C-alpha positions, 0 to 999 in steps of 0.5 A: 499500499505504501508503494502504491501511495508513493507512486501515486503521489509522484503522479506515476501510474501505480503498478498492477503487481503492487495492487495484486500483492496488496489484495493477495495479502489482504485475502490471506489476512482475512483467511487467518484473522479477518477482523484484525486485517480489517482494522488494519485497512481502516486504520490505514484509510484513517491515516491516509485521510489525516495525512492529506487533510492535516497539513495547512490547518493551522498555517492557512489563513481564512480561504474565503469570506464565508469561512470568515463569517462562520468563524466570526459568528461563532466567536460572537456567540462566545462574546454574547453568551447567546448560542441560539440567536446567531449574528454576524456583527450586527446582523442576524445570520439565519441562512442555515440552522445553528448546527455548524456553529454549535460544532465549531463552538464545542471544538473551540471550547475543548481544544482552544480558547475563544479569545485566542481566535485560533482558526484551526480550532473552528476547522476541526469539525470540517477535518473530522467530517471529511475523514468520516466521509472517507471511512463511510465511502469505504464502507458503502463501497464494500457493502455494495461492490466488495472490498476492492471497490470500497478501498479504491473509492475511499482513496479517490475520495481522500485524494480529491481536491474539493474534499481536501479544500473543504477539510481546511475550511470552517464551513458546513460542506464537509460535515454535511457530506458525512451526514449524507453518507451516513444516511445513505449507508443506513438506507443501503443496509436496510435495502440489502437486508429487505432485498434478502427477505430478512427483517431489517434491524431497527438500529439502521432505521434509527441510524438513518433518522439520526443522520437525517436530523443531523443533516437537517440541523446543518443546512436544512433540506439539502440532505432530503434532496439526496435521500429522497432522490435515492428512494425515488430512483431505487423505486424505479429501479426495483419496479423494473426489476420486478421486485416492487415490494422491496423498496416499499419495505425499506421505506416503511421501515425508514418511515416507521423507525421503531423496533417493530418491523414488518415481517417478510410476509408483509413485504409481498402484501405491499405489492398492492398500493391501494392495500398499503395506502388503506392500512397506512390510513387506518394506522394513522387513525389509530395511532396519533404519532403516525400523522407526522409528515413523511416525505419518503412515504409520498415518494415511495408510493 
């Protein structure tokens, strides 16, 4: 892996023999002690991300006016003691929810002092978000396409220029990317379990909603565009593949978000939209909490 990294860093095309040697060693390790080698690979991806994202965190000045506005608004939160009414100088700053300002304030409180105005402390959430995004990319790729695709996708993500820039800026985008990938990972896990006629675990539904809530606290409905677009395209794909009950099963579990998941027998009954809608109406009549608006339900039908 070190040889591949050095060749890529020198703008040389990595040799196929080193890639083959890596996967042979990885396969041998999985045959011997699988969890240990997986920890080694995850640790390698983590170290690669930190090696690419850490340089310049403290030395680079604010890169654009938006980063200066975020840091100034967070600094004013400490000065006024008001962590709800976000302001930039004398103007209200209600363009986004307060999530990113709270994360930056927590990082400054833990790692620095508000009066020092160390810009690197404000960038810590972006650094963590970019690193988590790389790890989630590896996990999603491994889940959907196998270990080689997941590892390659994580390396490409870590080496991408735009993510490297966002990891060094005290803004929303890197953290938002991590929440989007977390929601997509939970949704993929639910879909694959339902497609295999298994009862999806409620913990993945909880992870989906937690990631969705975190994304909404960062930049409002932006995360909904990605998640709902995934569900909509997945609905079309499953309909074309002749398995229309699978995506409705996924959406019903995500929309319910409780430990009582529908059984595989109910998946087959979901193939009739009229029956599903009627049953949903009856559940709403008997359960007041089911009246909460859920966008993914409307898209799935």
